[in-house]
N, C-alpha and C positions, 0 to 999 in steps of 0.2 A: 526631372531631377528625382533623387531618392526621396526627398520630402514630399513631393507631389504624388509619387507612387505610394508612399506609406499612407498619406491622407486619403487617397482613393480607396486603398484596401481597407482602411479603417471605416470609411463611410459605407462601403459595401457590406462589411460585417455588421455594422449597426442596423442597416436596412434588413439584413437577414434575421437578426434577432427580433426586430419589430414584427416581421411577418410570422416568425415562429411563435411569438407571444400571442398574436391574433389567432393562429392555428390552434394553439393550446386552449384559448378561450372558446373557440368554436366547438372543439371536441368535448370540452366540459359541458357546454350547453346541450350538445346532442346526447351526452350520457344522461343528462337530467330531464330529457324530454321523452314523452311517449311517441306514438305514431305521428310522423310528419309526412306530408305529401312530398313527392320527389321534387316538385317545383319550388318547395320552400327551402330545400337544401341546395341553394345556388348562391354563388358568390355575391350577386347583386341584391340578395335578400338579407345580407348581414350589414350591420353598422358598427363602427368602432368608435369608442369614446377615448379622447386623449387628454392629457394634462397640459395646461398652459405653461406650467413651470415644472418640468421634469427635473428630478434630482441629477440625472445624467443625461447624456445626449441621445440615449436609445431606450430609456425606460418610460416613455410617455404614454404607452398603451395602458389604459386604465379600465377598460371594459369592452364587452362585445354583446350585441343584441341581434335578435331576429326581427326584422321589420314587420313581417306579416302577422306574427303571433304575439308580439309584444314581450317575448321572453328576453331577458338580459341578465348579465352577471357582471360583478366587479372583479378585476384582477389586481391583487395587491400583494405586497411583501410585508411580513411581520416587521414591525418597527425595530425590534431588537436586532433582527438580521440586517436590516437596512443600515443600521449604525455600524455593525461589524464589517460589512462588505462595502462600505461607502468608498467610491472612487475606484482606482485601478491599482493593480500590483505595480511594484517598482519597475518591472520590465515592460510595462505598457499593455499587458494582457487585459482583456475585458473580463471583469469579474462576473460570475454567474449570479442568478437570482433564484431564490427558493420561493416560488409563487404559490399563492392560495387564491381560491375563487369563492365568491359569495353571491347567491342569487339576490337580485334586486327587484324582480317582478315575477308574477306568476300568471299564466293564462290557462285556457281550457286544456291545453296539451301538456300541462305540467302539474305534478303533485309535489308540494314541498316535502321532502322525505327526511326521516331520521338519518338515513344513509343517503349517499350521494347518487348511487347508480339506479335511477328510475328505469332506464332503458333495459337493464338486465331483469328487473322485476317484471317489466312488460313482456319480455321474451319468455320468462318462466311460465307465464300463463298460456303459452301456445304449445302445440306439438313440436317435436324435434325438427322435423323437416321444414315446417313453416318458420320456426325460429331461425334456423340456419339461413333460409332464404332472405328473411328480413335483415339479418346481420350482414350477409354478403352484399345485399343491395345498399345498405347504409355505408359499408366500407368502400364500395365502388363510388358512391356519391361523395364521400369524404376525400377519396383520391382525386376526384375531379376538382374539388374545392382547393386542395393543396396545389394542384397543377396551375390553376388559374391565379391563385394567390401569389405564387412565387414567380410565374412567368409573365403575368399580365396579358396572357393570350387565352382565347377560348379553348376549351378542351376539345381536341379533334374528334370528329365522329368516327374515325377509323382507328381510335386509340388502342383498341384491343386486337387489331389485326397484326399479324407478323408475317414477314416474308417467308414463304414456305422453304426457300433454299437455306435459310439460316436457323431453322427450328432445331431445338435440342430437346429430346424427350428424356425425362428423368423420373424415376419413381419417387413417391413420397418416402420420407425417412422411415426406416424400420419396416418397409413393406417389400415383399418379394416382387420381382419384376413380373408384370402380367404377361400372359402369352398372347393376348389380343391387343389390338391397337388402342393406345391410350387416347382419350379425348383430345381433340385438337386444342382445347383451351389450356392444356398443359404447356403449350408453346409460349405461354405468357411468362413462364418461370425464368428467373435468372439461371444461367448455367451453374449447376451445383458444384460446390467446392469439396464435397465429400469424396469425389472420385477423381477422375482424370483432370490434371491441372490444365491440360491443353484446352479443354472446353471452358474452363473458367477464365480464359484470357479475354473473352468477349464480355464487356461490362454489362450491357443491357440489350434486350432485343425488342422491347415494346417501343414503337415509334415515339409515343409521348414521353417516355422516360429518356430516350435518346435525345429528344429535343431539350429536355430539362438539363441534361448533362452538357449539351452544346452551349446552352446559355450561361453556364457556369454555376448552376445551382449546386450546392454542396452534395456530395455523394450520400450523406446521411439522409437528406430529404428525398433524393432520388430513390434510395433503397426503401424508405418508408412508403413512398407512393407506390412503388413496385409491389411491395408486400400487401398493401391494401387491395390492389387489383388481383393479386393471387388468391385473396380470400374467396373469390368466386369459384375457385376450383372445388370447394366443398360440395357443390351441387353434383359433382361427378363421382361422389362416393369417397373422396379422399381430400387431403389438404397438404400442400407443400409445407415443409417444416419451418420455413421462414415466414409464411403467410400469417397475417394477424388473425387471432381468434376472436377478438372483441375490441370495441372502442376503448374499453378500460385499459387494455394493454397499450393501445396507441397513446392514450393520455399519459401513461407512465413514461413512455419514450420521449414525448414532447417535453415533459417536465424535466427529464434528464438532460435533454439538449440545452435547456435554459439554465439548468443548475451548473453545468460545466461546459460552456460552449466551445472553449478552445480544445477540449478533449473529445467531445462527442458531436458537436454541431458542424464545426468547420473541418475542412479536409486536413489530414495529418501533415505537419510540417517538421516532424522530428526526424530530419534526414541529415546524414553526414556523407560527404564525398568519400571519405575513407571507409566507413563502416556501413553505409546504406541506412535504410529505415530501421529504427530501433524500437523495441517494445517500451511503452511509456508507463512504467510502474510509478505509483505515487510514493515518492521518497518519504520514508519515516512513517508510512501509514500502517496502523495495526488493524488487520482485518479479523473480525470475529472474536475480538478480545475486549469488548466493551465492559462486560461484567468484571473481568480480571483487572482491567485498568481502573475501574471504580474502587475495587478492593485495595489495591496498592496505594492509590491516591488517598483514600480515607485513612489508611494506616499511617501514611506520612503526615497527614494533617493532625492526627492524634499526637504524633511525636513532636511536632512543632508547637504543641501546647505544653510540652515539658516532661515527657515520659518516654523512656526507651522502649522499643519494640523490635521484634524479629519477624521476618517475612521469608518463607521458604517457597521456592518455585521448582517443581519437578517437571520432567518432560523429556521426550526423546531429543537427541541432538537435531537441531534445525527446527524445533517447534516454536521458536520465537521468544524464548525466555529472556535473552539479553535485550531484545527490542522492547519487551514489556517494561523492563527496568529503565531503559533509556527514555521512555516516555515521561519519566519523573523529572528529568533534568531541568526543564523549563520551570516546573513548579518549585523545585529546590532553589533555583537561582532567584525566583521572584520573591522569596521570603528571606533572602540573604543567607541561605544555607550553603554547605559545602558537600561535594560528592567526591569520594575517593574510591578507587577500584583496583582490584587485583584479580588476575585470571590464573587459576592453578593449571598445572600442565602435567600430563602423564609422561611426556618425553624428556623434559629437562630434569636435572637432578639438583634442584635448588634446596637450600637449607629449610627445615620445617617452618620456621617463623619469618623467613626473609621477606616473603611476599606481603604479609600483614604489616611488618615493620616498614617496608618500602612505601606502602600506601599511606601510612600515617606520616611518614617523612615528607611526602609530597603535600600533605595537608598544610604543613608549615608555610609553604610558598603561596597558598591560596588566601591566607588571612589578609584582609584589606588593610591599607595604611591607617585609616581612621580608627580601627579597633586595636591597633598595636599597643598604644600606651596602657590601655585598660588591661589587655591580656598580659602584657609584660609584668604589670604590678601583681596580678593574680598568680602568674607563673612563679614569681619569687616567693609569694606567700605560701603557695602550695608545696614547692620543692625545697626552698631554703638551701640548706647545706647539701641536699641531694641533687642540686641542679646539674652537677657534673654527670650524674647517671643519665639524665635526660639527654644531654649533649652526646654522650657515648652512644645512646640508642638511636636518637634522631638528629643527625648532624645538621640538618637544615634549620634547626632552632637557632644555631649560631648565625645563619644568614638573616633570619627574621629579627632576632634581637642581638645584634653584635655587641651592644653596650653591656649586655649581661654576661658576656663570655670573657674570661681571662685566660692568659696563656697556659696556666696550670691545667685548666679544664681540657684544653685541646691536647695536651700531652697525654692525658689519661684516656683519650679516645682510643678505641680499638680493644679495650679489655673485654673479655667474654662475660656475658650475663646469662644466668640460667633462666629457664622458662618462667618460673614463678616471679622472678625479679622483672622480667619483660612485661608480664601481665599486669603487675601492680604499677609499674611506671607508665604504661600506656593508659591504664585506668585513670591515674591522676592527671595525665595530659588531657584526656577527653573531658574530664571534669572542668578543666580550665577553658578549653577552646569551644566547647559545645554549650548551647543555651537555647531556649525557645526562639530567640531572635536569630540564632545561627546554628540550627540543628545540623548534625553531621550524618550523612548517609554513607555507610560503608557497604559497597557491593563486591561480594566475593563470588566469582564465576567458577563453575565446575568444581564445587567443593567435594565432589566424590573423590577427588584426587588430593584433598587437603590432609595434612597430618593431624593427628588428634590433638597435638599441642597447640596448633593454630586455632582449632575449634574451642579449646579450653580458654584461650585468651578472649574469644568472643563472649563466652559465657561469663567470664569474670567482669568484663566491661558492662554487659547488658544487665547483669544482676545487681549492679551497684545501686544502693539505696539513697545515695546522696544526690549530687547535682548533675550527673551525666544525662545527656539528651542525644541519644544516637539511634538512628534507624538502620538496622542491619538487614541486608537482603542477600540471601544465599541461593544460588541456582545449582541444580545438579541433574544428572541424567538418571531418572528413576528406574530405567531399565538396566542400569549397570551397577546397582547397589543391592545388597542383601539387607534383610530386616535387622541384622545385628551391626550394621554400619555405624560409624561414629556420628554421622549426621543425625540419625534418629535418637542416639543417646543425648546429643546436644538438645534436640527438641524437648525430650522428656525433662532434662535438667532445667531448662528455661521455664517450662511450665511449673515445675516444682518450686522454682524461685519466684513464681508469680509474675513472670515477664510475659506480656501479651504476645502470643505467637500465632501467626497465620500460616496455614499450609495449603497450597493448591498445586494442581497438576495440569499442565497444558497438553491437550490432545491435538490431533490434526484438525484443520479447518473442516467444517461441514460443507456440503456441496453448494449451499446458497452463498456462504461467505467466499468460498473459492471462486464461484462464478462471478461475484462482484470484483474480485481481484483480477481475474482474467479479462473481464469486460473492460476494466480500467486500462489494463496493459495494451489491449488491442484497439481501444477507442471505438468499441462496437457495442450496440445494444445488448444488454444482458440476455435477452431471449434468444439471440442468434448464437451466443457463446455456449449455451447449455449443453449441446451435444459434445463439444470439445471438452468442456469442464467434466462431463461424466467420464470421459476417457482418462483425463489427467488425474482425476480423483482415484480411479481404479489403479493407476500406475504408482501414485505417490502417497495414497492414504491421507491426502490433505496436508502433509508436512510442508510448511511454507518454504523452507530452504530447498527441499527436494523439488518442489514445484518450480521454483525459479531456475534451477539447474536443468530440469526436464524441458521446460519451455525453451530455454536457450539452446538445448541440444536439438530440439525440433527445428528451430530456426537455422542453426548451423548446418543441418543435414538437408535443408530444403523442404521439409515436411510442413513447415509453417513459414509463409513468406508474404511480403507486401506486394499486392498487385496494383501497378500504377494505373491500369485502365479502370479498374473498379474503385481505386483509391481507398482500399481497405485491405486488411489482412485476410488471407485465404489459407486453407489447410486441407490436407489429404486425409480425411477421416478414416477411410477404410484401411489405408496403410498404417496410420498411427495406431489404430486399434489392434492390428495384427502384429505389430512390432514386438519382438521378444526383448524388452528393455529391462535390465536388471533393477531390482529394488535396492541394490547396494550403491549408495551415493558415492562411496569411495572409488568404486570401479568406474562410475560415470566421470568423476573428476579426473581420475588418473588417465582415462582415455583422452580427455580434452588436453591434459598437460603433455601427453606424448606427441601432440601435434604442434607444440610450441618449438621455437628455435632452441638450439643447444644452449645458448647464453641464458635464455629465459628459464629453461629447466635447471640450469646450474644455480641461478639466483634463488629459485624456489627451494631447492634442496638445502642451500646454505641458510636461508632464512628459517627454514623448518628446524634447524639445529639451534638457532639462537632463541627461539621462543615465539610468542605470538606477534612480536614486533621487532623491527631492526632499524637502527638510525641510518641516516644518509651518510654520516661520517664513517660508520663501520663499513658500509658498502663501498665507499671510495677507498678506504684503507685496504680492503680485500682486493680491489681492482688493481692495486699496485703490484700484486704478486703475479707471476706468470700463470699459475694454476687457475686463478680466478679473474683473469684480465678482462673477461667479457661480461662480468656481472652487471656493470653499469649499463651496458647496451641492452642486457636482458630485462632491465627494469621497465623499460617502455612497453615491452610486450606483455609482461605480467600485469601492468596497470591497465592497458587497453583491453585485455581479455577479462578483466574483472576479478583476478585472483587476489590482488593486494590493493590497498587504498592508502592514500597519504593523509596523515592527520596534521593538525596545526603546528605540531612541534617537530616537523621535519623527520617524522618517523613513518616507516612503512609497515603496515600490519596486514595479516591475512584477513579476508572478509569474514571468515568463519573458521572455527577450529577444525571442521571437517576438511577444509581446503588445506590446512596445515598438515593434517594427518595424511592426506593424499600426497602432498609434496614430500613428506618424510618417507612414505612408502616407495618413492622413486629412488631412494638411496639403497644400493645393494646391501644385503645383510652383513657382508664381510666388512663394509665401510662403516656401518653403524657402531661396530665394536671399537673403532679407533678413537 
């Protein structure tokens, strides 16, 4: 039955996690040990201590020791992390563990260090060749341990032999092909994915690794064992680029497997019949923005104590400005705050203040029922006879407080208000609805396209010396504005008014953060992704949105694909490096859109004219006409290809303003003027 199958798979995963935990403990012991005899690094010379009462069904491994030497260590998870990660996710996934180790005994082979890696210190005292030989030998012995630990079989004596008919010779990365025959030990290597894909179809060639694969050992463990055996190639004057350099790197990989087993330890399951294997990006994850996230969080915390602030974020399109702001949403909600947003647009011809007014109008619908009586009372005290002005500006006030609205006020709605009157009315409104208990966050996106009158309103509200409590966040493309732009005038005016103002600029991700992002997406060890990351960085300069589009482009063109035999993503490094890929993301997006159906392209062109989002009712209305009859059918294609997304309010919006720009560029110039 399905239940029996699920229980079996669950039990198998728990067993793999236990063994991986033991392997992690063994490697950490070896890192902290000086010279050990080969016979001491054998599976039957290690002992595992377990807890009688594990928190979960698979976290019972609490320590590892070497019997012959008396060396041992404890494996534990910090208590605060245990509380945060206790149990499972709602979908039944096994939650990872962030483990730490602590030595519990010392013998003659161990020196208790200030730093953990005694083995590296030991190698540092030797000459280079001797140190490489020692490291290679210990890697080989560790590979034997992994094999026996996961298979429960003795390591075969012919484990390093390969059938001569199936050998594949491949040079080390970044080395020219030698004119002489390469050492036969290079036959241990996995067929490299940097060149011909045909050779990459064979998953493993070492018999011991093939045996592990046949027994159902995860590909991550098979690859790890393979790379440990490849370490021996250093004795031939080179090293294959996936081979381990040290036990320290091995320990990091094992720690990663335990930290996120569903992503890195177990074989990928992110497969769809319609779309095949998909890249597994971490949804909502901000890479390389820890410092910036701290800055914006600290600023909001100051506002929630009762004082308005401004926060400006500059950066190229696609640098992650909006995602940085979105990371605040949970924090705002947790303190009972409100978040309102408006995105300015270079294409649409909206009235200068309409976007800001619309954002505050939506705020009226966010006020919770329990606060309504108090706010209603304060509203009447603040506005009195001017309450009709507020109704005229923010019609949703009548929905929030219908008891305060009389027919005469409704009849007056629609009368024009000048910018000064709008500013003062909104200021008074913010005084009423905002407070330290309910701070208001106003996020204005792409303010490089905002009218100066809209920015004047922001200055009026923020510089209020009375009771307003608002956090203003404005993002802009700093490469598209000059020093005399109204944005910088607003910054200066706010500082003159003694409003706390923070300014930062987002650059592209550095290679380290980009490698983490790509490693997560490919579910592969970071060390294996470094060569691909180097190429992606050169092509995209680390721009997060461009990286996503570039990776998707590689996948769609077959330069990056999932190999079902290796159970991992493979790529053609040489071809990717030589590709003449434009740095213009609009060109890349337009090329992708040209491959969509006519209905999908029509939908995107129509949506681009409406703004950053379009309602389902509007799409249905257009579909009733002969000219746009296919737009509803085109919606599915636009969604599945990731150009638009659906929000909670039955609205469809472009995933990024660059996508909208590309869609707008599909419209002939003659039609844009209509």
